[in-house]
TIVOVO-47709 format. One record per residue (C-alpha): residue number from 1; residue in one letter; x, y, z. Coordinates in Angstrom, 1 decimal. Layout:
<r NUM; "A"; <X; Y; Z>>
...
% end
This chain:
<r 1; "X"; <-3.5; -24.2; 15.7>>
<r 2; "X"; <-5.4; -22.0; 18.1>>
<r 3; "X"; <-4.9; -19.1; 20.4>>
<r 4; "X"; <-2.8; -19.6; 23.6>>
<r 5; "X"; <-4.9; -18.4; 26.8>>
<r 6; "X"; <-6.3; -22.1; 27.2>>
<r 7; "X"; <-6.7; -23.8; 30.8>>
<r 8; "X"; <-3.9; -26.3; 29.8>>
<r 9; "X"; <-0.8; -24.2; 31.0>>
<r 10; "X"; <2.1; -25.8; 28.5>>
<r 11; "X"; <0.1; -25.9; 24.9>>
<r 12; "X"; <2.0; -26.5; 21.9>>
<r 13; "X"; <1.4; -23.2; 20.8>>
<r 14; "X"; <2.5; -21.9; 23.8>>
<r 15; "X"; <5.9; -23.7; 23.8>>
<r 16; "X"; <6.3; -22.5; 20.2>>
<r 17; "X"; <5.8; -18.8; 21.2>>
<r 18; "X"; <8.0; -19.0; 24.2>>
<r 19; "X"; <10.7; -20.6; 22.1>>
<r 20; "X"; <10.4; -17.7; 19.8>>
<r 21; "X"; <10.0; -15.1; 22.1>>
<r 22; "X"; <13.7; -16.1; 23.2>>
<r 23; "X"; <14.8; -15.8; 19.9>>
<r 24; "X"; <13.0; -12.4; 19.4>>
<r 25; "X"; <15.0; -11.0; 22.3>>
<r 26; "X"; <18.3; -12.2; 20.9>>
<r 27; "X"; <17.6; -10.7; 17.5>>
<r 28; "X"; <16.3; -7.5; 19.4>>
<r 29; "X"; <19.6; -6.9; 20.9>>
<r 30; "X"; <22.0; -8.1; 18.0>>
<r 31; "X"; <20.0; -7.0; 14.8>>
<r 32; "X"; <17.3; -4.2; 16.0>>
<r 33; "X"; <14.4; -6.3; 14.6>>
<r 34; "X"; <12.3; -5.5; 17.9>>
<r 35; "X"; <10.5; -8.9; 16.7>>
<r 36; "X"; <8.8; -8.4; 13.4>>
<r 37; "X"; <10.6; -10.7; 11.1>>
<r 38; "X"; <10.8; -13.4; 13.7>>
<r 39; "X"; <7.5; -13.0; 15.0>>
<r 40; "X"; <5.3; -12.5; 12.0>>
<r 41; "X"; <5.8; -15.8; 10.2>>
<r 42; "X"; <5.4; -17.5; 13.6>>
<r 43; "X"; <2.3; -15.8; 14.5>>
<r 44; "X"; <0.5; -16.2; 11.3>>
<r 45; "X"; <1.1; -20.1; 11.4>>
<r 46; "X"; <-0.1; -20.2; 15.4>>
<r 47; "X"; <-3.2; -17.9; 15.5>>
<r 48; "X"; <-6.1; -19.0; 13.7>>
<r 49; "X"; <-8.6; -15.9; 12.7>>
<r 50; "X"; <-12.2; -16.1; 12.7>>
<r 51; "X"; <-12.2; -15.3; 8.8>>
<r 52; "X"; <-9.9; -16.5; 6.2>>
<r 53; "X"; <-6.8; -14.3; 5.7>>
<r 54; "X"; <-7.4; -12.9; 9.2>>
<r 55; "X"; <-4.3; -14.7; 10.7>>
<r 56; "X"; <-2.1; -12.5; 9.0>>
<r 57; "X"; <-3.7; -9.3; 10.1>>
<r 58; "X"; <-3.7; -10.6; 13.5>>
<r 59; "X"; <0.0; -11.6; 13.1>>
<r 60; "X"; <1.2; -8.2; 11.8>>
<r 61; "X"; <-0.7; -6.4; 14.6>>
<r 62; "X"; <0.5; -8.8; 17.4>>
<r 63; "X"; <4.1; -8.0; 16.0>>
<r 64; "X"; <3.5; -4.2; 16.2>>
<r 65; "X"; <2.5; -4.3; 20.0>>
<r 66; "X"; <5.6; -6.8; 20.9>>
<r 67; "X"; <7.8; -4.3; 19.3>>
<r 68; "X"; <6.6; -1.4; 21.3>>
<r 69; "X"; <7.8; -3.3; 24.4>>
<r 70; "X"; <10.9; -5.0; 22.9>>
<r 71; "X"; <12.4; -2.0; 21.0>>
<r 72; "X"; <11.5; 0.2; 24.0>>
<r 73; "X"; <13.6; -1.8; 26.0>>
<r 74; "X"; <16.3; -1.9; 24.1>>
<r 75; "X"; <16.4; 1.5; 23.1>>
<r 76; "X"; <16.5; 2.8; 26.9>>
<r 77; "X"; <19.8; 0.3; 27.3>>
<r 78; "X"; <21.6; 1.7; 24.3>>
<r 79; "X"; <21.0; 5.4; 25.5>>
<r 80; "X"; <21.9; 4.5; 29.0>>
<r 81; "X"; <25.3; 3.0; 27.4>>
<r 82; "X"; <25.8; 6.4; 25.4>>
<r 83; "X"; <25.2; 4.6; 22.3>>
<r 84; "X"; <22.3; 6.7; 20.2>>
<r 85; "X"; <23.4; 9.9; 18.2>>
<r 86; "X"; <20.5; 12.7; 17.6>>
<r 87; "X"; <21.5; 13.4; 14.1>>
<r 88; "X"; <20.6; 9.7; 13.4>>
<r 89; "X"; <17.4; 9.6; 14.6>>
<r 90; "X"; <16.1; 13.2; 14.0>>
<r 91; "X"; <14.1; 14.2; 12.0>>
<r 92; "X"; <14.0; 10.5; 10.3>>
<r 93; "X"; <11.9; 9.4; 13.7>>
<r 94; "X"; <9.0; 12.1; 12.8>>
<r 95; "X"; <9.0; 11.2; 9.3>>
<r 96; "X"; <8.7; 7.8; 10.1>>
<r 97; "X"; <5.9; 7.8; 12.2>>
<r 98; "X"; <3.9; 9.6; 9.5>>
<r 99; "X"; <4.8; 6.7; 7.1>>
<r 100; "X"; <3.7; 4.6; 9.9>>
<r 101; "X"; <0.4; 5.8; 10.2>>
<r 102; "X"; <-0.4; 5.8; 6.7>>
<r 103; "X"; <1.0; 2.0; 6.2>>
<r 104; "X"; <-0.9; 0.8; 9.4>>
<r 105; "X"; <-4.2; 2.0; 8.2>>
<r 106; "X"; <-3.6; 0.6; 4.6>>
<r 107; "X"; <-2.8; -3.0; 6.2>>
<r 108; "X"; <-6.4; -3.1; 8.0>>
<r 109; "X"; <-7.9; -3.0; 4.5>>
<r 110; "X"; <-5.2; -4.8; 2.9>>
<r 111; "X"; <-6.3; -8.6; 2.2>>
<r 112; "X"; <-4.2; -11.2; 4.3>>
<r 113; "X"; <-2.8; -13.1; 1.4>>
<r 114; "X"; <-1.6; -9.9; 0.0>>
<r 115; "X"; <0.1; -9.1; 3.4>>
<r 116; "X"; <1.8; -12.5; 3.2>>
<r 117; "X"; <3.1; -12.0; -0.3>>
<r 118; "X"; <4.1; -8.4; -0.1>>
<r 119; "X"; <6.2; -9.6; 3.5>>
<r 120; "X"; <7.9; -12.2; 1.3>>
<r 121; "X"; <8.4; -10.0; -1.9>>
<r 122; "X"; <10.0; -7.1; 0.6>>
<r 123; "X"; <12.5; -9.9; 2.1>>
<r 124; "X"; <13.4; -11.1; -1.2>>
<r 125; "X"; <14.0; -7.4; -2.3>>
<r 126; "X"; <16.2; -6.6; 0.5>>
<r 127; "X"; <18.5; -9.6; 0.6>>
<r 128; "X"; <18.9; -9.4; -3.1>>
<r 129; "X"; <20.1; -5.7; -2.6>>
<r 130; "X"; <21.9; -6.1; 0.2>>
<r 131; "X"; <24.1; -8.8; -1.5>>
<r 132; "X"; <24.2; -7.5; -5.0>>
<r 133; "X"; <24.9; -3.9; -4.1>>
<r 134; "X"; <28.1; -2.7; -2.7>>
<r 135; "X"; <28.3; -1.2; 1.0>>
<r 136; "X"; <26.1; -3.8; 3.1>>
<r 137; "X"; <28.1; -6.8; 3.5>>
<r 138; "X"; <31.6; -4.9; 3.4>>
<r 139; "X"; <31.6; -1.3; 5.0>>
<r 140; "X"; <32.8; 1.9; 3.1>>
<r 141; "X"; <36.0; 2.6; 4.7>>
<r 142; "X"; <35.6; 6.2; 4.6>>
<r 143; "X"; <34.2; 8.3; 7.0>>
<r 144; "X"; <30.1; 7.7; 7.4>>
<r 145; "X"; <28.2; 10.3; 5.5>>
<r 146; "X"; <25.5; 12.4; 7.2>>
<r 147; "X"; <21.7; 11.6; 6.3>>
<r 148; "X"; <20.3; 14.0; 3.6>>
<r 149; "X"; <17.0; 15.8; 3.7>>
<r 150; "X"; <15.7; 13.6; 1.3>>
<r 151; "X"; <16.4; 10.6; 3.0>>
<r 152; "X"; <15.0; 12.0; 6.5>>
<r 153; "X"; <12.0; 13.3; 4.8>>
<r 154; "X"; <10.7; 11.2; 2.0>>
<r 155; "X"; <12.9; 8.0; 2.7>>
<r 156; "X"; <11.5; 8.3; 6.3>>
<r 157; "X"; <7.9; 8.3; 5.3>>
<r 158; "X"; <8.6; 5.5; 3.1>>
<r 159; "X"; <10.4; 3.4; 5.9>>
<r 160; "X"; <7.4; 4.0; 8.2>>
<r 161; "X"; <5.1; 2.9; 5.3>>
<r 162; "X"; <6.6; -0.2; 4.8>>
<r 163; "X"; <7.2; -0.9; 8.0>>
<r 164; "X"; <4.0; -0.6; 9.6>>
<r 165; "X"; <2.2; -2.1; 6.6>>
<r 166; "X"; <4.4; -5.5; 7.4>>
<r 167; "X"; <4.6; -5.4; 10.9>>
<r 168; "X"; <8.4; -5.5; 10.8>>
<r 169; "X"; <9.8; -2.4; 12.6>>
<r 170; "X"; <12.4; -0.3; 10.7>>
<r 171; "X"; <15.3; -2.6; 11.4>>
<r 172; "X"; <15.1; -4.0; 7.8>>
<r 173; "X"; <15.1; -0.6; 6.2>>
<r 174; "X"; <17.2; 1.5; 8.7>>
<r 175; "X"; <20.1; -1.0; 9.2>>
<r 176; "X"; <20.9; -1.0; 5.4>>
<r 177; "X"; <20.3; 2.6; 5.4>>
<r 178; "X"; <22.8; 3.5; 8.0>>
<r 179; "X"; <25.1; 0.5; 6.7>>
<r 180; "X"; <25.4; 2.2; 3.6>>
<r 181; "X"; <26.2; 5.5; 5.1>>
<r 182; "X"; <29.2; 3.9; 6.2>>
<r 183; "X"; <28.2; 3.0; 9.7>>
<r 184; "X"; <29.3; -0.2; 11.5>>
<r 185; "X"; <26.8; -2.8; 11.9>>
<r 186; "X"; <26.8; -2.1; 15.7>>
<r 187; "X"; <25.7; 1.5; 15.1>>
<r 188; "X"; <23.3; 0.9; 12.8>>
<r 189; "X"; <21.5; -2.0; 14.9>>
<r 190; "X"; <21.7; 0.6; 17.9>>
<r 191; "X"; <19.7; 2.9; 16.3>>
<r 192; "X"; <17.5; 0.5; 14.6>>
<r 193; "X"; <15.4; 0.3; 17.7>>
<r 194; "X"; <14.6; 3.8; 18.7>>
<r 195; "X"; <13.8; 4.0; 14.7>>
<r 196; "X"; <11.4; 1.1; 15.3>>
<r 197; "X"; <9.5; 2.8; 18.2>>
<r 198; "X"; <7.5; 5.1; 16.4>>
<r 199; "X"; <6.6; 2.4; 13.7>>
<r 200; "X"; <5.6; 0.3; 16.8>>
<r 201; "X"; <3.5; 2.7; 18.7>>
<r 202; "X"; <1.8; 4.4; 15.6>>
<r 203; "X"; <0.7; 0.8; 14.3>>
<r 204; "X"; <-0.5; -0.5; 17.7>>
<r 205; "X"; <-2.6; 2.3; 18.2>>
<r 206; "X"; <-4.4; 2.1; 15.0>>
<r 207; "X"; <-4.5; -2.0; 15.5>>
<r 208; "X"; <-5.9; -1.4; 18.8>>
<r 209; "X"; <-9.0; 0.3; 17.1>>
<r 210; "X"; <-9.3; -1.8; 14.0>>
<r 211; "X"; <-12.1; -4.2; 13.4>>
<r 212; "X"; <-11.5; -7.5; 14.9>>
<r 213; "X"; <-11.8; -10.0; 12.2>>
<r 214; "X"; <-13.5; -8.7; 9.2>>
<r 215; "X"; <-16.2; -6.5; 10.7>>
<r 216; "X"; <-16.3; -7.2; 14.6>>
<r 217; "X"; <-15.1; -4.5; 16.7>>
<r 218; "X"; <-14.0; -3.9; 20.4>>
<r 219; "X"; <-12.8; -6.8; 22.6>>
<r 220; "X"; <-13.3; -10.0; 20.7>>
<r 221; "X"; <-12.8; -13.9; 21.7>>
<r 222; "X"; <-10.8; -15.3; 18.6>>
<r 223; "X"; <-9.0; -18.7; 18.5>>
<r 224; "X"; <-9.3; -19.0; 22.2>>
<r 225; "X"; <-7.3; -15.8; 22.9>>
<r 226; "X"; <-8.3; -12.5; 24.2>>
<r 227; "X"; <-8.4; -9.9; 21.2>>
<r 228; "X"; <-8.3; -6.3; 21.5>>
<r 229; "X"; <-9.0; -5.2; 18.1>>
<r 230; "X"; <-6.6; -7.0; 15.9>>
<r 231; "X"; <-3.8; -7.3; 18.6>>
<r 232; "X"; <-3.8; -11.1; 20.1>>
<r 233; "X"; <-3.2; -10.1; 24.1>>
<r 234; "X"; <-2.1; -13.8; 24.8>>
<r 235; "X"; <0.4; -14.3; 21.9>>
<r 236; "X"; <1.8; -11.2; 22.7>>
<r 237; "X"; <2.3; -11.8; 26.8>>
<r 238; "X"; <3.8; -15.2; 25.7>>
<r 239; "X"; <6.2; -13.7; 23.5>>
<r 240; "X"; <7.4; -10.7; 26.0>>
<r 241; "X"; <7.6; -13.4; 28.7>>
<r 242; "X"; <10.4; -15.0; 26.9>>
<r 243; "X"; <11.7; -11.9; 24.9>>
<r 244; "X"; <12.2; -9.5; 27.8>>
<r 245; "X"; <14.4; -11.5; 30.3>>
<r 246; "X"; <16.5; -12.4; 26.9>>
<r 247; "X"; <17.0; -8.9; 26.1>>
<r 248; "X"; <18.5; -8.0; 29.7>>
<r 249; "X"; <20.9; -11.2; 29.2>>
<r 250; "X"; <22.3; -10.3; 25.6>>
<r 251; "X"; <22.2; -6.8; 25.4>>
<r 252; "X"; <26.0; -6.2; 25.7>>
<r 253; "X"; <26.7; -8.8; 23.0>>
<r 254; "X"; <26.4; -6.8; 19.8>>
<r 255; "X"; <29.8; -5.2; 19.9>>
<r 256; "X"; <31.6; -8.4; 20.3>>
<r 257; "X"; <30.4; -9.8; 16.6>>
<r 258; "X"; <33.0; -9.0; 13.8>>
<r 259; "X"; <31.5; -6.3; 11.7>>
<r 260; "X"; <31.4; -8.5; 8.5>>
<r 261; "X"; <29.9; -11.5; 10.6>>
<r 262; "X"; <27.2; -9.2; 11.8>>
<r 263; "X"; <25.9; -8.2; 8.5>>
<r 264; "X"; <25.7; -11.7; 7.0>>
<r 265; "X"; <24.2; -13.1; 9.9>>
<r 266; "X"; <21.5; -10.3; 9.5>>
<r 267; "X"; <21.0; -11.3; 6.0>>
<r 268; "X"; <20.8; -15.1; 7.3>>
<r 269; "X"; <18.0; -14.4; 9.5>>
<r 270; "X"; <16.3; -12.6; 6.8>>
<r 271; "X"; <16.7; -15.4; 4.7>>
<r 272; "X"; <15.0; -17.6; 7.3>>
<r 273; "X"; <12.1; -15.4; 7.8>>
<r 274; "X"; <11.6; -15.4; 4.4>>
<r 275; "X"; <11.2; -19.1; 4.3>>
<r 276; "X"; <9.0; -19.3; 7.3>>
<r 277; "X"; <6.5; -16.9; 5.5>>
<r 278; "X"; <6.5; -19.0; 2.4>>
<r 279; "X"; <6.3; -22.6; 4.1>>
<r 280; "X"; <3.3; -21.0; 6.2>>
<r 281; "X"; <1.7; -19.5; 3.3>>
% end
């Protein structure tokens, strides 16, 4: 498949991206994904790069750009609803941003196949850890515990690094973190989007300035779509055209999901993303 900016309006690629844009909107609100784990496998399949392995770089970069808008919109909605707590956001957001800078710079020099298997490997570890270790599928009945300085410091840098390197936002790390601290899934998900914002903003800035392909810089046309740095503009706009209206429609649904079912569904989506990235590879 190629890029999405072609004279034919309803290309197969565009239809696929619009469909997954809707799914991205749903998962942004209900699971705090912002798009990453849904969009990276899809973009890796849809986008063709000018050099072998470049598709995964473009997928990670484009996913980060989409997350800036999706996570920003969801964060605004959560803030207006009074669902955000400063003690769960700061200073964690600052250290996440530092880690995101390091992760994005590392991603630009990491071979595409390696990124793909790092993505898959991290999903495997996250799923196994959430299933085998207590505290995720069933919430600790005790009062939620405050985040320690080690978690907000060193842990935040690690979260930002991994999330930016793989283009997945912070959800896959911050949701389990807050869940194991004793918070309900609704609380963990509400804070996942604002904690994904520093990852998405920093990573997008790096990818906008990164070489397009393996050595070309500036604005390039690859696979039939406008590309700025490593970000495929057409694919990003296609996903956002479907995800933003969806976010507006389902923003209020998260609190209606039973807590344990919410946790199980979260892991189910991670499993689906894992299967998708393995098939694409």
